[in-house]
C-alpha positions in Angstrom: -39.7 -95.3 47.9 -38.9 -94.9 44.0 -42.2 -95.4 42.9 -43.5 -92.8 45.5 -44.5 -89.4 44.4 -42.0 -86.9 46.0 -42.8 -83.5 47.4 -40.4 -81.2 48.2 -40.6 -78.7 51.0 -38.2 -75.2 51.4 -38.3 -73.6 55.0 -37.9 -70.0 55.3 -36.2 -69.9 58.8 -34.3 -72.7 61.2 -35.0 -71.4 64.7 -37.3 -73.1 67.0 -40.4 -73.8 64.5 -38.2 -74.4 61.6 -35.7 -76.7 63.3 -38.5 -78.7 65.2 -40.1 -79.2 61.1 -36.8 -80.1 59.7 -36.2 -82.5 62.7 -39.5 -84.2 62.7 -39.4 -84.7 58.6 -36.2 -86.3 58.7 -37.0 -88.7 62.1 -40.5 -90.0 61.2 -40.1 -89.7 57.3 -40.7 -93.5 56.8 -44.0 -93.6 58.9 -45.2 -90.4 57.0 -44.5 -92.3 53.4 -46.1 -95.5 54.6 -49.1 -93.4 56.0 -49.7 -91.3 53.1 -47.8 -93.0 50.0 -45.8 -89.5 49.4 -42.4 -89.0 50.3 -41.6 -85.8 51.8 -38.2 -84.1 51.6 -37.1 -80.9 52.9 -34.5 -79.6 50.4 -33.6 -76.3 50.8 -33.7 -73.5 54.2 -33.2 -70.1 54.2 -30.8 -69.1 57.1 -29.2 -65.7 58.2 -25.9 -67.8 58.9 -25.4 -70.9 57.5 -22.1 -72.0 60.2 -24.2 -71.0 63.1 -27.1 -73.4 61.7 -25.1 -76.0 61.4 -23.8 -75.7 64.8 -27.1 -75.3 66.3 -28.6 -78.4 64.2 -25.6 -81.0 63.9 -28.0 -83.9 63.0 -29.8 -81.8 59.8 -28.9 -84.1 56.8 -26.3 -83.2 54.4 -28.6 -83.5 51.4 -30.4 -80.6 52.9 -28.9 -77.1 50.8 -29.0 -74.3 53.8 -28.7 -70.6 51.9 -28.9 -66.9 53.0 -30.6 -66.0 49.8 -34.4 -66.7 50.2 -34.5 -66.4 46.8 -33.1 -69.7 46.4 -36.1 -71.1 47.9 -38.6 -69.6 46.8 -37.3 -69.7 42.9 -36.7 -73.2 43.0 -39.0 -75.1 40.6 -38.5 -78.2 42.4 -40.1 -77.1 45.7 -43.6 -77.9 46.0 -44.5 -76.3 49.4 -42.7 -73.2 51.3 -42.7 -72.9 55.0 -42.6 -69.5 56.5 -41.0 -70.3 59.8 -39.3 -66.7 60.4 -42.0 -64.8 62.3 -43.2 -61.0 61.8 -45.0 -59.4 59.9 -43.2 -57.4 56.8 -40.3 -59.5 55.5 -42.5 -62.7 56.4 -45.3 -61.2 54.4 -43.2 -60.6 51.3 -41.2 -64.0 51.1 -44.6 -65.6 51.2 -45.9 -62.9 48.9 -43.2 -64.1 46.5 -43.2 -67.4 46.9 -47.2 -67.8 46.1 -46.0 -65.4 42.9 -43.9 -68.5 42.2 -46.7 -70.6 42.5 -45.8 -72.5 45.8 -48.0 -73.6 48.5 -47.9 -72.0 51.9 -47.4 -73.4 55.6 -47.2 -71.1 58.3 -47.1 -70.7 62.3 -47.1 -66.8 62.1 -50.0 -65.8 64.0 -49.1 -62.1 64.0 -49.6 -62.3 60.0 -52.8 -64.3 59.5 -54.3 -62.1 62.0 -54.0 -59.0 60.1 -55.1 -57.7 56.6 -52.2 -58.4 54.9 -52.2 -62.1 56.0 -55.8 -62.0 54.8 -55.3 -60.6 51.4 -52.3 -63.7 50.9 -54.9 -66.0 51.6 -57.3 -64.8 49.4 -54.7 -64.6 46.6 -53.5 -68.1 47.3 -57.3 -69.5 46.7 -57.9 -67.1 43.9 -54.4 -69.0 42.2 -55.5 -72.6 43.4 -52.8 -72.7 46.0 -53.1 -73.8 49.6 -52.0 -71.5 52.5 -52.3 -73.6 55.6 -51.6 -72.3 59.1 -52.9 -74.9 61.8 -50.0 -74.2 64.1 -50.9 -70.2 64.5 -52.8 -71.1 67.6 -51.9 -72.9 70.6 -48.9 -74.3 69.0 -49.2 -78.5 69.3 -52.9 -78.4 69.7 -55.0 -79.1 66.3 -57.7 -76.8 67.2 -58.0 -75.3 64.2 -58.6 -78.2 62.1 -61.2 -79.4 64.8 -62.8 -76.4 64.1 -62.8 -76.9 60.6 -63.8 -80.5 60.1 -64.8 -82.4 63.1 -67.0 -79.5 64.5 -68.2 -78.4 61.2 -71.5 -80.1 61.6 -72.2 -78.2 64.7 -73.4 -74.6 65.5 -70.9 -73.1 67.6 -71.7 -70.3 69.9 -68.8 -70.0 72.1 -64.9 -70.6 72.0 -62.7 -69.3 75.0 -59.1 -70.5 76.1 -55.9 -70.2 77.6 -53.6 -69.7 74.3 -50.7 -67.5 75.5 -48.1 -69.9 77.8 -46.0 -67.3 78.6 -48.7 -65.3 80.6 -50.2 -68.8 82.1 -46.8 -69.6 83.6 -46.7 -66.3 85.4 -50.2 -66.6 86.5 -49.8 -70.4 87.9 -46.7 -69.5 89.7 -48.3 -66.1 91.0 -51.2 -68.1 91.8 -49.4 -71.5 93.6 -46.5 -69.6 95.1 -47.6 -66.3 96.2 -45.2 -64.5 94.3 -44.9 -60.6 92.4 -45.8 -60.2 88.5 -42.2 -58.9 88.3 -40.4 -62.0 89.9 -42.1 -64.2 88.0 -41.6 -62.5 84.8 -37.6 -62.2 85.2 -37.9 -66.1 85.8 -40.0 -66.6 82.7 -37.4 -64.5 80.7 -34.4 -66.3 82.4 -36.0 -69.7 81.4 -36.5 -68.7 77.7 -40.8 -68.5 78.2 -40.8 -64.8 77.7 -39.2 -62.5 75.3 -37.0 -59.6 76.4 -39.7 -57.5 75.6 -42.7 -59.3 76.7 -45.0 -56.8 75.7 -46.6 -58.7 73.2 -47.3 -61.6 75.7 -48.0 -59.7 79.0 -50.2 -57.0 77.5 -52.4 -59.7 75.6 -52.1 -58.8 71.7 -50.5 -62.1 71.4 -54.1 -63.7 72.6 -55.9 -61.4 70.7 -54.2 -62.3 67.3 -55.3 -66.2 68.3 -58.7 -65.1 69.3 -59.0 -63.0 65.8 -57.8 -66.6 64.0 -60.3 -68.6 66.5 -63.3 -66.5 65.7 -63.1 -67.1 62.2 -62.8 -70.5 62.6 -65.2 -70.9 65.1 -68.2 -68.7 63.5 -66.8 -68.0 60.1 -66.6 -64.3 61.3 -63.9 -62.0 60.3 -63.3 -59.4 63.3 -61.0 -56.9 63.2 -58.0 -57.2 65.8 -58.2 -53.2 66.5 -62.1 -54.0 67.6 -61.3 -56.5 70.1 -61.0 -55.0 73.7 -57.5 -56.2 75.2 -56.4 -56.3 78.6 -53.1 -57.7 80.0 -51.9 -59.3 83.2 -49.4 -56.4 84.8 -52.2 -55.1 87.0 -52.7 -58.5 88.4 -51.8 -58.4 92.1 -51.2 -61.2 94.6 -53.7 -59.9 96.7 -56.4 -60.1 93.8 -55.1 -63.3 93.5 -56.0 -64.4 97.4 -59.1 -62.6 97.1 -60.2 -64.7 94.0 -59.0 -67.9 95.6 -61.4 -67.3 98.6 -64.4 -67.1 96.6 -63.4 -70.0 94.7 -61.8 -68.8 91.5 -58.5 -68.9 89.8 -57.1 -65.8 87.6 -56.3 -66.6 83.9 -55.7 -64.5 80.7 -58.5 -65.8 78.9 -59.2 -65.0 75.1 -63.0 -65.9 74.3 -65.3 -65.2 71.6 -69.2 -65.6 71.2 -71.9 -65.2 68.5 -75.4 -65.3 69.6 -78.4 -64.4 67.0 -75.8 -62.9 64.5 -74.1 -60.5 66.7 -70.3 -61.3 68.0 -68.2 -60.2 70.7 -64.5 -61.2 71.6 -62.2 -60.2 74.1 -58.6 -60.5 75.8 -58.5 -60.2 79.6 -57.4 -61.5 83.0 -60.6 -63.4 84.3 -61.9 -65.2 87.4 -62.2 -68.9 86.4 -64.5 -71.1 88.6 -62.2 -73.7 90.4 -64.7 -76.1 89.2 -64.3 -75.2 85.1 -61.7 -77.3 83.5 -59.7 -74.4 82.2 -58.7 -73.2 85.6 -56.7 -76.6 85.9 -54.3 -75.3 83.1 -51.3 -74.9 84.3 -47.6 -73.3 83.8 -47.2 -73.4 79.8 -49.7 -75.1 78.9 -52.8 -73.9 76.5 -56.4 -75.2 76.2 -59.3 -74.0 74.2 -62.9 -74.7 75.5 -66.0 -74.6 72.9 -69.7 -74.7 73.7 -71.9 -76.1 70.8 -75.3 -76.7 70.1 -74.7 -80.8 69.3 -71.4 -81.4 71.1 -72.1 -79.5 74.1 -69.1 -78.5 75.9 -65.4 -79.8 75.0 -61.8 -78.9 76.0 -58.7 -79.4 73.6 -55.5 -79.3 75.7 -51.7 -79.5 75.2 -48.4 -77.4 74.8 -49.0 -74.1 73.4 -45.4 -73.8 71.9 -42.0 -75.4 71.8 -40.2 -77.0 68.9 -41.7 -80.5 68.4 -45.1 -79.8 69.3 -45.5 -76.8 67.1 -43.2 -78.6 64.2 -45.7 -81.2 64.3 -48.7 -79.2 63.5 -46.9 -77.8 60.8 -46.0 -80.7 59.2 -49.7 -81.9 59.5 -50.2 -78.9 57.6 -47.5 -80.3 54.8 -49.1 -83.7 54.8 -52.3 -82.4 53.9 -51.1 -80.2 50.7 -49.5 -83.1 50.1 -52.9 -85.2 49.7 -54.4 -81.8 48.2 -51.8 -82.0 45.5 -51.8 -85.9 44.9 -55.7 -85.6 44.3 -55.7 -82.3 42.9 -57.8 -80.3 45.1 -55.3 -77.8 46.0 -56.7 -74.2 46.5 -59.6 -74.7 49.1 -59.6 -71.9 51.8 -58.2 -73.0 55.1 -61.1 -71.4 56.8 -64.2 -72.3 54.4 -66.9 -71.2 56.5 -67.9 -67.5 56.1 -71.0 -65.5 57.2 -71.8 -62.1 58.2 -72.2 -60.8 62.0 -72.5 -56.9 63.8 -70.4 -56.6 66.6 -72.4 -57.0 70.1 -73.8 -53.8 71.6 -72.5 -52.7 75.1 -75.9 -53.6 76.6 -76.0 -56.8 75.7 -72.3 -57.8 76.4 -73.2 -59.9 80.0 -71.0 -61.4 83.0 -70.6 -61.1 86.7 -68.3 -58.6 87.9 -65.4 -58.6 90.5 -64.6 -55.4 91.7 -61.6 -54.1 94.4 -62.0 -50.8 95.9 -59.9 -48.7 98.2 -61.4 -46.0 100.1 -61.0 -43.4 103.1 -62.1 -45.7 106.1 -64.6 -43.3 107.3 -68.4 -43.4 107.6 -70.7 -43.0 104.4 -68.0 -44.4 102.0 -69.9 -47.9 102.5 -73.3 -46.2 101.4 -71.9 -44.2 98.7 -70.7 -47.4 96.9 -73.6 -49.5 96.9 -75.4 -46.4 95.6 -73.1 -46.4 92.5 -74.5 -49.9 91.7 -78.0 -49.3 92.8 -77.9 -46.1 90.1 -76.8 -48.6 87.7 -79.1 -51.1 88.4 -76.6 -54.2 89.1 -77.4 -56.3 92.2 -75.2 -57.5 94.3 -74.0 -61.1 95.0 -71.3 -60.6 97.8 -70.0 -57.5 99.5 -67.1 -57.4 102.0 -64.6 -55.3 103.4 -61.0 -56.7 103.9 -58.7 -56.3 107.1 -56.8 -53.1 106.5 -53.0 -52.4 107.4 -54.1 -49.1 108.7 -56.7 -47.1 110.0 -57.4 -44.8 107.3 -58.2 -46.6 104.1 -60.5 -49.6 103.7 -60.5 -52.6 101.2 -64.0 -53.3 99.6 -64.7 -56.6 97.2 -67.5 -56.7 95.4 -69.2 -59.2 93.2 -72.2 -58.7 91.4 -75.0 -60.6 89.6 -74.7 -60.9 86.1 -74.5 -57.3 84.0 -74.1 -55.5 81.1 -70.8 -53.8 79.7 -73.1 -50.8 79.4 -73.6 -51.1 83.3 -70.0 -51.2 83.7 -69.2 -48.2 81.8 -71.7 -46.4 84.3 -70.0 -47.8 87.1 -66.5 -46.8 86.1 -67.8 -43.3 85.3 -69.5 -43.0 88.6 -66.4 -44.2 90.5 -64.2 -41.6 88.6 -66.5 -39.0 89.5 -66.0 -39.9 92.8 -62.5 -39.5 93.7 -62.4 -40.8 97.0 -63.5 -44.2 95.7 -60.5 -45.9 94.2 -61.3 -48.6 92.0 -58.1 -51.0 92.0 -59.0 -53.7 89.8 -61.9 -55.4 87.9 -62.7 -58.6 86.4 -65.4 -60.4 84.9 -65.7 -63.9 86.1 -66.3 -66.9 83.4 -69.4 -68.7 83.4 -69.5 -72.0 85.1 -69.3 -75.0 83.0 -72.5 -77.1 82.6 
């Protein structure tokens, strides 16, 4: 051990991710040094409360110094790598910026920061100053999806990436599908289990998944998209009845983030989506995550695993630390993590196409059904399935329409026409994920 090069690590935060990193680096130190020929050691950790942190992590080695001043980590000349494990954007970004200016390499799992302009600016600063800035754990926790897109799949021409990248929403939808329970009830259960935050809006409204899709789009296609450009819809409006009807037609409802690049045009979105039961993504249950890629050479592939958690996420952070150790050893630091880049334009509405699932409620009287079909005919959308659900009263009728492939422009025309006909109430709409080949 005495002859091994030593890489010293400072942690900013000792919560779920930081605690996992500290535990893995202590428990697996021997294997890491045997594998890499480098000794990795956490030497300092910034925490809010030292006594509480010691009580929560009783196995923490005494050699690690806890401090309530983040500058003790950032400005320590012996520390090579700073791991940001706090989350958030403003304070985390300030700390990372200070660490970079002090010459530290950076590892983070902070998708909130990496997906926005300030994060991109910090990544560029690192590259300009020959420093590493790695963030494998920012997407899908314990799944090494970013490195897979960056290296093994670098030789392929990818044209689609889609997935379940938020464990909270997948848990909620799984319980709604399998147990017939309502959204509010399952959300409360997820909060009690610690799978959902007290304020769950970032998860259930789709923003967390959207940030991850920004990162996946860059890694898969080399295209930087603005988070604000991505249409985002969450799962609050998903009803037990929608789930039942979808199931009867051979679909499962999942919150899907997806992006595609075709002929120099890119499109990305996050929305509850009908996934065919024959598709691999339909089998992803509870808080698990999965990413499904389509490429010219590799065809269809799915990466599956835990999307969060102390040890799965911590393992991916440690893999980044070890990568930096090798870069320091070979003097190759400063290479961009997402080193593929190309320009693309945002896809036009008439070129964004999918099968649509519509659920209408209308007065149960003569002529309403014909009026509804006429709306689709005017938009030049052909219908695959149309059926009326049994009603609990004699005054209303619920009608389900499944179309053949149509464009977003046609969808907008249908939405406008239904808004202009107040007696036709569109309860819900979902796009349908294409069948896996």
